[in-house]
C-alpha positions as CSV (number, residue, x, y, z in Angstrom):
1,M,0.0,0.0,0.0
2,G,1.5,3.3,-1.1
3,Y,1.3,6.8,0.3
4,Q,-2.1,8.3,0.0
5,R,-2.3,12.1,0.1
6,N,-6.0,12.2,0.8
7,R,-5.4,10.1,3.9
8,M,-2.4,11.9,5.4
9,G,-2.6,15.5,4.3
10,A,-4.8,17.2,6.9
11,P,-4.0,15.0,9.9
12,L,-0.3,15.5,9.3
13,I,-0.5,19.2,9.1
14,L,-2.8,19.4,12.1
15,G,-0.4,17.2,14.2
16,C,2.6,19.4,13.3
17,V,0.6,22.6,14.2
18,V,-0.4,21.1,17.6
19,V,3.2,20.0,18.4
20,S,4.5,23.4,17.5
21,V,2.0,25.2,19.7
22,L,2.8,23.0,22.6
23,A,6.5,23.6,22.2
24,W,6.0,27.4,22.1
25,I,3.8,27.2,25.2
26,D,6.4,25.2,27.1
27,W,9.2,27.7,25.9
28,V,7.2,30.6,27.2
29,I,6.8,28.9,30.6
30,E,10.2,27.3,31.0
31,G,12.5,28.9,28.5
32,G,15.5,27.3,26.9
33,E,17.6,28.4,23.9
34,P,20.1,25.7,22.8
35,F,22.6,27.1,20.3
36,G,21.2,30.5,21.1
37,I,18.0,29.7,19.3
38,P,14.6,29.1,20.9
39,Y,14.1,25.4,20.9
40,P,10.5,25.6,19.4
41,V,12.2,26.9,16.2
42,L,14.3,23.7,16.1
43,V,11.1,21.7,16.6
44,M,9.4,23.5,13.7
45,V,12.4,22.8,11.5
46,A,12.3,19.1,12.4
47,L,8.5,19.0,11.7
48,T,9.1,20.6,8.3
49,M,11.7,18.0,7.4
50,N,9.3,15.3,8.7
51,T,6.5,16.6,6.4
52,A,8.9,16.7,3.4
53,M,10.1,13.1,4.0
54,T,6.5,11.9,4.4
55,V,5.7,13.2,0.9
56,S,9.0,12.6,-1.0
57,Y,10.6,9.6,0.8
58,P,8.1,7.8,3.0
59,R,10.1,4.6,3.0
60,G,13.1,6.3,4.6
61,K,10.9,8.0,7.2
62,R,9.3,4.7,8.1
63,R,12.7,3.1,8.7
64,I,14.0,5.9,10.8
65,V,10.8,6.1,13.0
66,A,10.6,2.3,13.3
67,A,14.3,2.1,14.5
68,V,13.8,4.9,17.1
69,Q,10.6,3.3,18.4
70,R,12.0,-0.2,18.6
71,H,15.2,0.6,20.4
72,L,14.3,3.8,22.4
73,V,10.6,4.5,22.8
74,N,9.0,1.0,23.0
75,P,11.1,-0.3,25.9
76,I,10.3,2.8,28.0
77,V,6.6,2.8,27.2
78,R,6.3,-1.0,27.7
79,G,7.8,-0.6,31.2
80,V,5.5,2.3,32.1
81,V,2.4,0.5,30.9
82,T,3.4,-2.7,32.8
83,L,3.5,-0.6,36.0
84,G,-0.1,0.5,35.3
85,V,0.6,4.2,34.8
86,P,-2.4,5.5,32.7
87,L,-0.7,7.4,29.9
88,G,-3.1,6.5,27.0
89,W,-1.2,3.4,26.0
90,S,-1.8,-0.4,26.1
91,L,0.1,-3.5,25.2
92,L,-0.6,-5.7,22.2
93,E,0.7,-9.3,22.2
94,T,1.1,-11.1,18.9
95,S,2.7,-14.3,17.7
96,G,5.8,-14.0,15.5
97,R,4.9,-14.9,11.9
98,T,8.2,-16.8,11.4
99,T,9.3,-17.8,14.9
100,G,6.0,-18.1,16.7
101,R,7.4,-16.4,19.7
102,R,5.4,-13.9,21.8
103,R,5.8,-10.3,20.7
104,V,4.6,-7.4,22.9
105,V,4.4,-3.9,21.5
106,P,2.9,-0.7,23.0
107,V,-0.1,0.7,21.1
108,G,-2.6,3.5,21.7
109,N,-5.4,2.7,24.1
110,G,-8.5,2.2,21.9
111,H,-10.5,0.1,24.3
112,E,-14.2,0.5,23.7
113,G,-16.5,-2.1,25.3
114,D,-15.8,-5.5,23.7
115,R,-13.6,-4.0,21.0
116,F,-10.1,-2.6,20.8
117,W,-9.2,-0.2,18.0
118,I,-5.7,0.5,16.8
119,V,-4.5,3.0,14.2
120,A,-1.2,1.6,13.0
121,E,0.9,4.5,11.8
122,H,3.0,2.4,9.4
123,G,0.1,0.4,8.0
124,L,0.8,-3.0,6.6
125,S,4.6,-2.4,6.9
126,A,4.5,-2.5,10.7
127,G,5.9,-5.7,12.1
128,Y,3.0,-6.4,14.5
129,V,0.5,-5.8,11.7
130,R,2.2,-8.5,9.6
131,N,2.2,-10.8,12.6
132,L,-1.6,-10.5,13.2
133,L,-2.3,-11.0,9.5
134,A,-0.5,-14.3,9.8
135,E,-2.1,-15.2,13.2
136,P,-5.2,-13.2,14.0
137,R,-5.5,-14.5,17.6
138,V,-3.9,-11.8,19.8
139,R,-4.1,-10.5,23.3
140,V,-4.3,-6.9,24.6
141,Q,-3.8,-5.5,28.0
142,V,-6.7,-3.4,29.2
143,R,-7.7,-1.8,32.5
144,S,-10.1,-3.6,34.7
145,G,-10.8,-1.4,37.7
146,M,-7.4,-0.6,39.2
147,R,-5.6,-3.5,37.5
148,M,-4.3,-4.2,34.0
149,V,-5.6,-7.6,32.7
150,W,-4.9,-9.5,29.4
151,R,-7.9,-10.2,27.2
152,P,-7.7,-12.4,24.1
153,G,-9.4,-11.6,20.9
154,V,-9.4,-11.8,17.1
155,A,-7.8,-9.0,15.0
156,H,-9.2,-7.7,11.7
157,V,-7.4,-5.2,9.4
158,L,-9.9,-2.7,8.0
159,L,-8.4,-1.4,4.7
160,D,-11.6,0.5,3.9
161,D,-11.8,2.3,7.2
162,E,-10.6,5.9,7.4
163,P,-7.9,6.2,10.2
164,A,-8.4,9.9,10.8
165,R,-12.1,9.5,11.3
166,R,-11.6,6.5,13.5
167,Q,-9.2,8.6,15.7
168,R,-11.7,11.4,16.0
169,L,-14.4,8.9,17.2
170,L,-12.0,7.3,19.7
171,V,-10.7,10.6,21.1
172,G,-13.7,12.9,21.3
173,W,-13.5,15.2,24.3
174,R,-13.2,12.5,26.9
175,H,-9.6,11.3,26.6
176,P,-6.9,14.0,26.6
177,L,-4.2,11.3,26.7
178,R,-5.7,9.6,23.7
179,A,-5.7,12.9,22.0
180,L,-2.0,13.4,22.6
181,N,-1.3,9.9,21.3
182,S,-3.4,10.6,18.2
183,V,-1.4,13.8,17.5
184,M,1.9,11.8,17.7
185,V,0.5,9.1,15.4
186,N,-0.5,11.8,12.9
187,V,3.0,13.3,12.9
188,L,4.9,10.0,12.6
189,A,2.5,8.1,10.3
190,V,3.3,7.3,6.7
191,D,0.4,5.1,5.6
192,P,-1.9,4.3,8.6
193,V,-4.4,1.6,8.7
194,T,-7.2,0.7,11.1
195,I,-7.2,-2.5,13.1
196,R,-10.2,-3.8,15.0
197,I,-9.8,-6.5,17.7
198,D,-13.0,-8.3,18.8
199,L,-12.3,-9.3,22.4
200,D,-13.6,-12.6,23.7
201,Q,-16.3,-12.5,26.4
202,L,-15.0,-12.8,29.9
203,P,-16.2,-15.9,31.8
204,E,-19.4,-15.2,33.8
205,C,-18.5,-14.9,37.4
206,G,-20.9,-15.3,40.3
207,R,-20.6,-13.8,43.7
208,G,-17.1,-14.3,45.1
209,H,-15.6,-15.6,41.8
210,C,-14.8,-12.4,40.0
211,E,-11.2,-12.5,41.0
212,T,-10.9,-16.1,39.7
213,A,-12.4,-14.9,36.4
214,R,-9.8,-12.2,36.1
215,R,-7.0,-14.6,36.7
216,H,-8.5,-16.9,34.1
217,A,-8.5,-14.1,31.6
218,E,-4.9,-13.3,32.4
219,A,-3.8,-17.0,32.3
220,V,-5.3,-18.2,29.1
221,G,-3.3,-17.7,26.0
222,P,-4.6,-17.1,22.4
223,E,-4.9,-20.8,21.8
224,H,-6.9,-21.4,25.0
225,A,-9.2,-18.4,25.1
226,D,-12.4,-20.4,25.1
227,A,-11.5,-22.6,28.0
228,V,-13.9,-22.7,30.9
229,P,-12.4,-21.8,34.3
230,S,-12.5,-24.5,36.9
231,H,-14.9,-22.7,39.2
232,R,-17.6,-22.8,36.5
233,I,-17.5,-26.6,36.1
234,R,-20.1,-28.2,38.3
235,T,-20.8,-31.9,38.7
236,A,-24.4,-33.2,38.4
237,T,-23.7,-36.1,40.7
238,P,-25.4,-35.5,44.1
239,A,-23.3,-35.9,47.2
240,V,-23.7,-39.3,48.9
241,R,-23.7,-39.3,52.7
242,R,-21.6,-42.1,54.1
243,S,-22.9,-43.8,57.2
244,A,-20.6,-45.4,59.7
245,P,-20.8,-49.2,59.9
246,A,-22.9,-50.6,62.7
247,R,-21.0,-51.9,65.7
248,T,-21.4,-55.5,66.6
249,R,-21.0,-56.9,70.1
250,S,-19.7,-60.3,70.8
251,P,-22.1,-62.3,73.0
252,R,-21.2,-62.8,76.6
253,P,-20.5,-66.4,77.5
254,T,-23.4,-68.2,79.2
255,A,-24.0,-71.7,80.5
256,D,-25.7,-72.8,77.3
257,R,-22.9,-71.6,75.2
258,V,-20.0,-74.0,76.0
259,P,-16.9,-73.5,73.9
260,T,-15.4,-76.5,72.2
261,D,-11.6,-76.0,72.6
262,S,-10.0,-76.7,75.9
263,R,-8.4,-73.2,76.5
264,T,-11.7,-71.4,75.9
265,A,-13.5,-74.0,78.0
266,R,-11.2,-73.3,81.0
267,G,-11.9,-69.6,80.6
268,H,-15.6,-70.3,80.4
269,D,-15.5,-72.2,83.7
270,W,-13.6,-69.4,85.4
271,W,-16.2,-66.9,84.2
272,L,-19.1,-68.9,85.5
273,T,-17.3,-69.2,88.8
274,R,-16.8,-65.4,89.1
275,T,-20.4,-64.6,88.1
276,S,-22.3,-67.3,89.9
277,P,-23.7,-66.3,93.3
278,A,-22.0,-67.7,96.4
């Protein structure tokens, strides 16, 4: 998929304008003039070069951005998200298309109900996009209360969806952190594409079993997403109450019950002597 001007024109310019305005606001508050030049001027120069590369040499820009993200940005963001800091990011786990190993990358938090939306800034050239095209079963880390839990799902690449429109629907006026992430995606993107992940339903949990259901959602992998947790398996066999065996008493020796062997006979005579009245 090549570069599409109707897809990246306005979002790219808007993202550059927003970044420039934020840089000037920060300079007014904090100051800072490296090389004797206000640093927002350097930011504007870098954004101009970024726009030029997006139009004239998108492949080179994609390689530069991908290298910076892989070796510098992604490890930091992955650690921050793992700690549970809400900065508008989530983690996506895919299976390597050649090795089959687990691959975890940070993505923008597009969790909406039972769906998770991603706008991949590098489109079909992104490594995790190629991984999920080969194996659609993925997992995403989403917030559940005060915790981050893994939820499995099936990924779909929507080539007909408009990424800029999807970002506006996801951001709205409710998520300022998502808005900041959307601006960065617009600035760094070359040929974005929309990805929809249909999340599997969480196991129904009754009273007192919600924690077990969350652990089940974290524990199952993409290949065992439909497994039923152990607390939901109930046996139909009723419990059988075991009764103790009845105790049996040996009969006491009497005169009409005379033993046959000599040793027992002597004991029997002794017993009759002790129990008979004088």
